[in-house]
C-alpha positions in Angstrom: 0.0 0.0 0.0 1.3 3.5 -0.9 1.3 5.8 2.0 1.3 9.5 1.2 3.4 11.7 3.6 3.8 15.5 3.7 5.8 16.2 6.9 9.6 15.6 7.0 9.1 15.2 10.8 6.6 12.4 10.4 7.7 9.8 13.1 7.0 7.0 10.6 9.9 8.3 8.6 12.5 8.4 11.3 14.7 5.7 9.7 15.4 8.1 6.9 16.2 11.2 8.9 19.4 13.1 7.9 21.0 10.4 5.7 23.9 12.6 4.8 25.0 13.0 8.4 27.6 10.2 8.5 28.4 10.5 12.2 24.7 10.3 13.1 24.0 7.4 10.8 27.0 5.5 12.1 25.3 5.5 15.5 21.7 5.1 14.4 21.8 2.3 11.8 23.7 -0.4 13.7 21.6 0.4 16.8 18.4 0.1 14.9 19.6 -2.9 13.0 19.2 -1.4 9.5 21.0 0.1 6.6 19.9 2.1 3.5 19.7 0.7 0.0 19.5 3.3 -2.8 18.1 2.6 -6.3 15.9 -0.2 -7.6 18.9 -2.2 -8.8 20.6 -2.2 -5.4 17.3 -3.1 -3.6 16.7 -6.0 -6.0 20.2 -7.4 -5.2 19.5 -7.0 -1.5 16.2 -8.9 -1.9 18.0 -11.6 -3.9 20.4 -12.0 -1.1 17.5 -12.7 1.3 17.6 -9.3 3.1 14.3 -8.1 4.3 13.1 -4.5 3.8 11.4 -2.5 6.6 10.0 0.2 4.3 10.5 2.1 1.1 10.6 5.9 0.5 10.0 7.5 -2.9 8.6 10.5 -4.8 5.3 10.1 -6.8 6.9 10.2 -10.2 8.7 6.9 -9.5 5.7 4.8 -8.5 5.0 4.0 -12.2 8.5 3.1 -13.3 9.1 1.0 -10.2 5.7 -0.7 -10.3 7.2 -4.2 -10.7 9.3 -3.8 -7.6 6.4 -2.4 -5.6 4.2 -5.3 -6.6 6.7 -7.7 -5.1 6.7 -5.9 -1.8 3.1 -4.7 -1.3 1.1 -4.9 1.0 3.6 -6.3 3.5 6.2 -3.5 3.2 5.1 0.2 3.8 5.9 2.4 0.8 6.0 6.1 1.8 5.5 8.6 -1.0 6.1 12.3 -0.7 7.0 15.4 -2.6 10.6 16.0 -3.6 11.0 18.9 -1.3 9.7 17.1 1.7 12.0 14.1 1.1 14.9 16.4 0.5 14.3 18.1 3.9 14.0 14.7 5.5 17.1 12.9 4.0 19.3 15.9 3.2 19.6 15.2 -0.5 17.5 14.7 -3.7 16.4 11.2 -4.5 17.9 11.1 -8.0 17.8 7.3 -8.1 14.1 7.1 -7.4 13.8 5.0 -4.3 15.3 4.3 -0.9 14.8 1.3 1.3 15.4 0.8 5.0 16.7 -2.8 5.1 17.4 -5.2 7.9 21.1 -5.3 8.7 22.4 -9.0 8.3 24.2 -10.6 11.2 27.9 -10.8 10.1 29.3 -14.3 10.0 32.5 -15.4 11.8 35.9 -15.0 10.1 36.1 -18.8 10.0 32.8 -19.0 8.0 33.9 -16.3 5.6 37.3 -17.9 4.9 36.3 -21.5 5.0 36.3 -22.2 1.2 38.2 -19.1 0.1 41.5 -19.0 -1.7 41.8 -15.2 -2.2 40.7 -12.6 0.2 41.2 -8.9 0.8 41.6 -7.0 4.1 40.5 -3.4 4.2 42.6 -1.7 6.9 41.0 1.5 8.3 39.7 2.8 5.0 37.6 5.8 5.8 36.0 6.8 2.5 32.7 5.0 1.8 33.2 5.4 -1.9 36.5 3.6 -1.8 35.0 0.8 0.3 32.2 0.3 -2.2 34.6 0.4 -5.1 36.8 -2.2 -3.5 33.9 -4.5 -2.9 32.7 -4.2 -6.5 36.1 -4.9 -7.9 36.6 -7.8 -5.5 33.3 -9.4 -6.5 33.8 -8.8 -10.2 37.4 -10.0 -10.3 37.0 -13.3 -8.4 38.1 -12.5 -4.9 36.4 -14.9 -2.5 36.0 -12.8 0.6 36.6 -9.5 2.3 37.6 -8.7 5.9 37.3 -5.2 7.4 39.2 -3.9 10.4 37.3 -2.4 13.4 37.9 1.2 12.2 37.1 0.6 8.5 34.1 2.5 7.2 30.8 0.6 7.1 30.4 -1.4 3.9 26.6 -1.2 4.6 26.6 2.6 4.6 24.4 4.0 1.9 27.2 5.3 -0.3 29.3 2.1 0.0 26.3 0.0 -0.9 25.5 2.2 -3.9 29.0 2.4 -5.3 29.4 -1.4 -4.8 26.2 -1.9 -6.9 25.1 -4.3 -4.3 28.3 -6.4 -4.2 28.3 -6.0 -0.4 25.4 -8.5 -0.5 27.1 -11.1 -2.7 30.7 -11.0 -1.5 31.2 -12.8 1.8 32.6 -10.4 4.4 32.9 -9.7 8.1 34.9 -7.6 10.5 37.9 -8.4 12.7 37.2 -7.9 16.3 40.8 -7.2 17.2 43.5 -5.7 15.1 46.2 -6.7 14.2 46.2 -9.6 16.7 43.3 -11.3 14.7 45.4 -11.1 11.5 48.1 -13.2 13.2 45.4 -15.9 14.0 44.3 -15.9 10.3 47.8 -16.1 9.1 48.4 -19.2 11.3 45.6 -21.0 9.3 47.9 -21.1 6.2 47.3 -17.8 4.6 50.1 -15.9 2.8 49.7 -12.2 3.7 50.6 -9.8 0.9 50.7 -6.1 1.9 50.2 -3.6 -0.8 52.6 -0.7 -0.4 54.5 1.8 -2.6 57.7 0.9 -0.7 60.5 1.1 -3.3 62.0 -2.2 -1.8 58.7 -4.1 -2.3 58.4 -6.9 -4.8 56.7 -5.8 -8.1 53.1 -7.1 -8.4 53.7 -8.8 -11.8 56.7 -10.7 -10.4 54.7 -11.7 -7.3 51.8 -12.8 -9.4 53.9 -15.1 -11.4 54.1 -17.5 -8.5 51.1 -17.1 -6.3 50.6 -18.9 -2.9 47.7 -21.3 -2.6 45.8 -19.0 -0.1 46.4 -15.3 -0.6 45.3 -12.6 1.8 45.8 -9.1 0.3 46.1 -6.1 2.6 45.1 -2.6 1.4 45.5 0.4 3.7 43.9 3.6 4.5 43.9 6.6 2.2 47.0 8.7 2.5 49.0 6.8 5.1 48.5 3.3 3.7 49.0 0.3 5.9 50.0 0.6 9.5 53.4 -0.6 10.7 51.7 -3.4 12.6 50.1 -4.8 9.5 53.4 -4.5 7.5 55.2 -6.4 10.2 52.8 -9.3 9.9 53.0 -9.5 6.1 54.9 -12.3 4.4 55.5 -10.2 1.3 55.3 -6.5 0.6 54.1 -5.9 -2.9 54.0 -2.7 -5.0 52.4 -1.7 -8.3 55.2 -0.3 -10.6 54.5 3.3 -11.4 55.8 5.8 -13.9 56.0 9.6 -14.6 56.6 10.5 -11.0 53.3 9.0 -9.7 54.1 7.2 -6.5 50.8 5.2 -6.0 47.2 4.8 -7.1 44.0 5.5 -5.2 43.4 2.6 -2.8 40.4 1.4 -4.8 42.2 1.5 -8.1 45.3 -0.2 -6.5 43.0 -3.0 -5.1 41.4 -3.5 -8.5 44.8 -3.8 -10.3 45.9 -6.3 -7.6 42.8 -8.4 -7.9 43.2 -8.6 -11.7 46.9 -9.5 -11.5 46.3 -12.2 -9.0 43.1 -13.6 -10.5 42.8 -17.4 -10.8 44.0 -18.9 -14.1 41.2 -19.7 -16.5 39.5 -22.9 -15.6 40.5 -23.0 -11.9 
């Protein structure tokens, strides 16, 4: 059932309040057990992954184009429809992608469950930009990485922008968080994982050389924007790997570097 709303302070809409306030949402969303999915394509991928929606929010002009999606969810899921200006005041931005959904936040699996059948995995150490987190997830899913692990201080992969940039890959790529860092990395390493730290260090082994003889179980570490990996992570690495650069450029953006690494270390055809 479509529910018309006209007040940005309507208590039924509290899940959508001030979506652009990252600090506020970081507190509210885990506490309420939800996250935001933006656009019909992302919502469809969340539904395909078995994630339940609490409600949808949209403007009247999108009720027609998104009729197929709405027919799947009505009448069990409330669909709030309001004028553009009301929703802009509520969320803090214009709904260019047509629809938002408040979705139930999945319970994260254990590290053991995520890595059980994996051969290649990536660790996101303290990456703070949600766009970079989403881009890394999308590249990992598209280039055959089996799993992702986020450190305790890494930005939320379920934050709206991360989910959108990943195009829903945060729902298909198995992932979880470390509870302790870097102690938990040592425990994973003890399970037979070769830890490769990505760094622009001039003494690091070149990526193409490293990729020529890959270990059976590879854990790739990518670090925060600007400072890169911490000294603790580098100390635990079995190999420090760099992407050869030219024309005075010392390194790539972390999401670009991750994508290059995933491509270079991809499984051989048929594996």
